[in-house]
C-alpha positions as CSV (number, residue, x, y, z in Angstrom):
1,X,14.8,73.8,0.7
2,X,18.4,73.0,1.7
3,X,17.0,71.1,4.7
4,X,14.7,69.0,2.5
5,X,17.5,68.2,0.1
6,X,19.6,67.0,3.1
7,X,16.8,64.7,4.3
8,X,16.5,63.2,0.8
9,X,20.3,62.6,0.7
10,X,20.1,60.9,4.0
11,X,17.0,58.8,3.2
12,X,18.2,57.8,-0.3
13,X,21.1,55.5,0.9
14,X,18.8,54.1,3.6
15,X,16.2,53.3,0.9
16,X,18.8,51.7,-1.3
17,X,20.0,49.6,1.7
18,X,16.4,48.4,2.5
19,X,15.8,47.5,-1.2
20,X,19.1,45.7,-1.3
21,X,18.4,43.8,1.8
22,X,14.9,42.7,0.6
23,X,16.4,41.7,-2.8
24,X,19.1,39.7,-1.1
25,X,16.6,38.0,1.1
26,X,14.4,36.9,-1.8
27,X,17.5,35.9,-3.8
28,X,18.6,33.8,-0.9
29,X,15.2,32.1,-0.6
30,X,15.2,31.4,-4.4
31,X,18.7,30.1,-4.3
32,X,17.8,27.8,-1.3
33,X,14.6,26.6,-2.9
34,X,16.3,26.1,-6.2
35,X,19.2,24.3,-4.5
36,X,16.8,21.9,-2.8
37,X,15.1,21.2,-6.1
38,X,18.4,20.3,-7.6
39,X,19.3,18.1,-4.6
40,X,16.0,16.3,-4.9
41,X,16.7,15.7,-8.6
42,X,20.0,14.2,-7.7
43,X,18.3,11.7,-5.4
44,X,15.7,10.9,-8.0
45,X,18.5,10.1,-10.4
46,X,20.3,8.0,-7.9
47,X,17.3,5.9,-7.1
48,X,17.1,4.7,-10.7
49,X,20.2,2.6,-10.3
50,X,20.5,1.4,-6.7
51,X,20.2,-2.0,-5.0
52,X,18.0,-2.5,-1.8
53,X,20.9,-1.8,0.6
54,X,21.8,1.5,-1.2
55,X,18.1,2.4,-1.4
56,X,17.8,2.1,2.4
57,X,20.8,4.3,2.9
58,X,19.4,6.9,0.5
59,X,16.1,6.9,2.4
60,X,17.7,7.6,5.7
61,X,19.8,10.4,4.2
62,X,16.9,11.9,2.3
63,X,14.5,11.9,5.2
64,X,17.1,13.7,7.3
65,X,17.5,16.4,4.6
66,X,14.0,16.8,3.2
67,X,11.6,15.1,5.6
68,X,9.4,12.0,5.1
69,X,6.7,13.5,2.8
70,X,9.2,15.0,0.4
71,X,11.3,11.8,0.4
72,X,8.2,9.8,-0.6
73,X,7.5,12.3,-3.4
74,X,11.1,11.7,-4.6
75,X,10.5,7.9,-4.6
76,X,7.2,8.3,-6.5
77,X,8.9,10.4,-9.1
78,X,11.8,8.1,-9.5
79,X,9.7,5.0,-9.8
80,X,6.7,6.3,-11.8
81,X,5.0,3.6,-13.8
82,X,7.0,0.9,-11.9
83,X,4.6,0.3,-9.0
84,X,4.7,-3.5,-9.0
85,X,8.4,-3.7,-9.9
86,X,9.5,-1.4,-7.0
87,X,7.0,-2.7,-4.4
88,X,9.7,-4.3,-2.3
89,X,11.9,-1.2,-2.3
90,X,9.0,0.8,-0.9
91,X,8.6,-1.8,1.8
92,X,12.0,-0.5,2.9
93,X,10.8,3.1,2.7
94,X,8.0,2.2,5.1
95,X,10.4,0.6,7.5
96,X,12.6,3.7,7.6
97,X,9.6,6.0,7.8
98,X,8.7,4.3,11.1
99,X,12.3,4.6,12.3
100,X,12.2,8.3,11.4
101,X,8.8,9.4,12.6
102,X,7.3,6.7,14.7
103,X,3.5,6.0,14.6
104,X,2.8,9.5,13.3
105,X,4.4,8.6,10.1
106,X,1.6,6.3,9.0
107,X,-0.2,9.4,7.5
108,X,2.6,9.6,4.8
109,X,1.7,6.2,3.3
110,X,-0.9,5.7,0.6
111,X,-2.0,3.2,-2.0
112,X,1.0,3.8,-4.4
113,X,3.2,0.8,-5.0
114,X,0.4,-1.5,-4.0
115,X,0.4,-0.3,-0.4
116,X,4.0,-1.2,0.1
117,X,4.6,1.7,2.4
118,X,2.0,0.4,4.8
119,X,3.5,-3.1,4.7
120,X,7.0,-2.0,5.6
121,X,5.8,0.6,8.2
122,X,3.7,-1.9,10.1
123,X,6.3,-4.7,9.9
124,X,8.9,-2.4,11.5
125,X,6.4,-1.1,14.1
126,X,5.5,-4.6,15.2
127,X,9.1,-5.7,15.1
128,X,10.0,-2.9,17.4
129,X,7.0,-2.8,19.7
130,X,5.6,-6.3,19.6
131,X,1.9,-7.2,19.7
132,X,1.4,-4.8,22.6
133,X,1.6,-1.9,20.1
134,X,-1.4,-3.1,18.2
135,X,-4.0,-0.9,19.9
136,X,-1.8,2.2,19.3
137,X,-1.4,1.1,15.6
138,X,-5.1,0.8,15.3
139,X,-5.7,4.3,16.7
140,X,-3.0,5.7,14.4
141,X,-4.6,4.1,11.4
142,X,-8.0,5.6,12.2
143,X,-6.5,9.0,12.9
144,X,-4.6,9.0,9.6
145,X,-7.2,7.2,7.4
146,X,-10.6,7.6,9.0
147,X,-12.8,4.8,7.9
148,X,-10.5,3.6,5.2
149,X,-8.2,1.5,7.4
150,X,-8.0,-1.6,5.2
151,X,-4.6,-0.7,3.8
152,X,-3.3,0.1,7.3
153,X,-4.6,-3.2,8.7
154,X,-3.2,-5.1,5.7
155,X,0.2,-3.8,6.7
156,X,-0.4,-5.0,10.3
157,X,-1.1,-8.5,9.0
158,X,2.3,-8.5,7.2
159,X,4.0,-7.3,10.4
160,X,2.3,-9.9,12.6
161,X,3.5,-12.9,10.6
162,X,7.0,-11.4,10.1
163,X,7.1,-10.9,13.9
164,X,5.6,-14.2,15.0
165,X,6.8,-16.4,12.2
166,X,4.9,-18.6,9.7
167,X,4.7,-21.6,12.1
168,X,2.3,-19.5,14.2
169,X,0.2,-18.3,11.3
170,X,-3.1,-19.1,13.1
171,X,-2.0,-17.3,16.2
172,X,-0.8,-14.3,14.2
173,X,-4.2,-14.1,12.4
174,X,-6.1,-14.4,15.6
175,X,-4.7,-11.0,16.6
176,X,-6.5,-9.6,13.5
177,X,-9.8,-10.3,15.1
178,X,-9.5,-7.3,17.4
179,X,-9.9,-4.9,14.5
180,X,-13.7,-5.0,14.3
181,X,-14.0,-7.9,11.8
182,X,-17.4,-8.9,10.6
183,X,-18.1,-12.1,8.6
184,X,-19.3,-10.2,5.5
185,X,-16.5,-7.7,5.3
186,X,-12.9,-8.0,4.1
187,X,-10.3,-8.0,6.9
188,X,-7.2,-6.3,5.6
189,X,-5.2,-7.6,8.4
190,X,-5.9,-11.2,7.5
191,X,-5.1,-10.5,3.9
192,X,-1.7,-9.0,4.8
193,X,-0.9,-12.0,7.1
194,X,-1.7,-14.5,4.3
195,X,0.3,-12.5,1.7
196,X,3.3,-12.6,4.1
197,X,2.8,-16.3,4.8
198,X,2.7,-17.1,1.1
199,X,5.2,-14.7,-0.4
200,X,7.7,-13.8,2.3
201,X,9.0,-10.3,3.0
202,X,11.7,-8.0,1.6
203,X,12.4,-6.6,5.1
204,X,16.0,-6.2,6.2
205,X,15.6,-8.5,9.3
206,X,13.1,-11.0,7.8
207,X,14.1,-14.6,7.6
208,X,10.9,-15.4,5.7
209,X,11.0,-16.9,2.2
210,X,8.2,-17.4,-0.3
211,X,6.0,-20.5,0.3
212,X,6.8,-23.4,-2.0
213,X,4.4,-23.7,-4.9
214,X,3.0,-27.1,-3.6
215,X,0.8,-28.4,-0.9
216,X,-2.8,-27.7,0.0
217,X,-4.5,-24.8,-1.9
218,X,-6.9,-24.2,1.0
219,X,-4.3,-24.2,3.9
220,X,-4.1,-22.2,6.2
221,X,-7.6,-20.8,5.5
222,X,-9.2,-24.1,6.3
223,X,-8.0,-24.0,9.9
224,X,-9.2,-20.5,10.7
225,X,-12.4,-19.4,12.4
226,X,-15.3,-18.7,10.0
227,X,-15.2,-15.0,10.6
228,X,-11.6,-14.9,9.3
229,X,-11.5,-17.6,6.7
230,X,-13.2,-15.7,3.9
231,X,-10.6,-12.9,4.0
232,X,-8.0,-15.6,3.9
233,X,-9.4,-17.2,0.7
234,X,-9.5,-13.8,-1.0
235,X,-5.8,-13.3,-0.6
236,X,-4.9,-17.0,-1.0
237,X,-5.9,-17.0,-4.6
238,X,-2.9,-14.9,-5.6
239,X,-0.7,-17.8,-4.4
240,X,-2.9,-20.5,-5.9
241,X,-2.6,-18.8,-9.3
242,X,1.1,-18.4,-9.0
243,X,1.5,-22.0,-7.9
244,X,-0.5,-23.3,-10.9
245,X,1.0,-21.1,-13.5
246,X,-2.0,-18.8,-13.7
247,X,-4.4,-21.8,-14.3
248,X,-7.8,-20.1,-13.9
249,X,-9.5,-23.5,-14.1
250,X,-7.6,-24.9,-11.1
251,X,-8.3,-21.7,-9.2
252,X,-12.0,-22.0,-10.0
253,X,-12.0,-25.6,-8.7
254,X,-10.6,-24.4,-5.4
255,X,-13.4,-21.8,-5.0
256,X,-16.1,-24.2,-6.3
257,X,-15.1,-26.6,-3.5
258,X,-16.0,-24.1,-0.8
259,X,-19.3,-22.9,0.5
260,X,-21.0,-19.7,1.6
261,X,-19.0,-16.6,2.3
262,X,-15.7,-18.5,1.8
263,X,-16.8,-19.4,-1.8
264,X,-17.8,-15.8,-2.6
265,X,-14.6,-14.2,-1.3
266,X,-12.5,-16.9,-3.0
267,X,-14.0,-15.9,-6.4
268,X,-13.5,-12.3,-5.6
269,X,-9.8,-13.1,-4.8
270,X,-9.5,-14.4,-8.4
271,X,-10.8,-11.0,-9.5
272,X,-8.3,-9.2,-7.3
273,X,-5.5,-11.1,-9.0
274,X,-7.0,-10.6,-12.4
275,X,-6.8,-6.9,-12.2
276,X,-3.7,-6.2,-10.1
277,X,-1.3,-8.0,-12.4
278,X,-1.6,-5.2,-15.0
279,X,-4.6,-3.0,-14.1
280,X,-6.0,-3.6,-17.6
281,X,-9.7,-3.5,-17.1
282,X,-10.6,-5.2,-20.4
283,X,-8.1,-8.0,-19.8
284,X,-9.4,-8.5,-16.2
285,X,-13.0,-8.8,-17.5
286,X,-11.9,-11.5,-20.0
287,X,-10.1,-13.4,-17.2
288,X,-13.2,-13.4,-15.1
289,X,-15.3,-14.4,-18.1
290,X,-13.3,-17.6,-18.4
291,X,-14.9,-18.8,-15.2
292,X,-17.7,-21.3,-16.0
293,X,-20.1,-20.5,-13.1
294,X,-22.1,-17.3,-13.6
295,X,-22.1,-16.4,-9.9
296,X,-18.3,-17.0,-9.9
297,X,-17.9,-14.6,-12.9
298,X,-19.9,-11.9,-11.0
299,X,-17.9,-12.3,-7.8
300,X,-14.7,-12.2,-9.8
301,X,-15.7,-8.9,-11.4
302,X,-16.8,-7.5,-8.0
303,X,-13.4,-8.4,-6.5
304,X,-11.5,-6.9,-9.5
305,X,-13.5,-3.7,-9.3
306,X,-12.9,-3.3,-5.6
307,X,-9.2,-3.9,-6.0
308,X,-8.9,-1.5,-8.9
309,X,-10.7,1.2,-6.9
310,X,-8.6,0.6,-3.8
311,X,-5.4,1.1,-5.7
312,X,-6.3,3.6,-8.4
313,X,-9.2,5.5,-6.7
314,X,-10.9,5.7,-10.0
315,X,-14.5,4.6,-9.5
316,X,-15.7,5.3,-13.0
317,X,-13.1,2.9,-14.5
318,X,-13.7,0.4,-11.7
319,X,-17.4,0.3,-12.5
320,X,-16.7,-0.9,-16.0
321,X,-15.8,-4.2,-14.5
322,X,-19.3,-4.5,-13.2
323,X,-21.3,-3.6,-16.4
324,X,-22.8,-7.0,-17.0
325,X,-23.1,-8.5,-13.5
326,X,-26.4,-9.4,-11.9
327,X,-28.4,-6.2,-11.0
328,X,-28.9,-7.4,-7.5
329,X,-25.1,-7.3,-7.0
330,X,-24.5,-3.8,-8.4
331,X,-24.4,-2.2,-5.0
332,X,-21.3,-4.3,-4.2
333,X,-19.3,-2.5,-6.9
334,X,-17.6,0.9,-6.3
335,X,-20.4,3.6,-6.3
336,X,-18.5,6.8,-6.0
337,X,-15.0,8.3,-5.5
338,X,-13.7,7.6,-2.0
């Protein structure tokens, strides 16, 4: 009996010690986890009132502390419901993501902020590695995105023009041809190149400025090979509408002057612009309905539906844009969630 009591007296302090150690361990984890949450909240708050230079510094600092994925989550939280407004800031995030993680970082980017992360990432990758890095970029896109590489390639187009300059726009777009382009499909790389040509870049080292709102509405699409020009006209319409003060009639005239696949993708480009300015499906339908030509209306709505789906990944809402198009074209609208 005395021996058993002695054992209990020995084991009791040991048990208390073990319990205390375990308790302290979990308290430490909780404190560390809670502390990180508080730190992230501080960054979220800071991001609400910074300029682009300060934003870049915060991105470098945050990635070093929390990693790239958590930093992107902080950015998303800070700029919730400000996707268009903060597009240029997230270009900068993409640049610093490449600096931080290299090609592997492409998997962090997504459609949020109108694909700005991809834009900045690709621009920095090409600015660092030149056109010789394109095959690696292509493989990284496929590895991260599977068949859904349009956003990746769109970013590559931005990077090509930023790297080569607007005077070599045709040469820059020629590199897009190596990404498996077919005449009847959109080439995201061409679209990115034309956006960069027309609107410039927010990149730290970019000397590009937005294209003047004058000149030919069909240039540079009209100097490209036919397997690339359709994708060009799709993206070109954003600039045409900006240059004309959102004059849908003038935009329609540009598309009506074209033929074949160029004409189709031009009207779809009007649809793209009609929806991305506010993602209001009902308003986008009305904008497309202002087009006089029935086939133009249908292609406008198909373009709007595709762009809505690409950004919002909401096929049921996207399909509402296609409710009254010709039945033979229904298969061109989003059919299911990607």
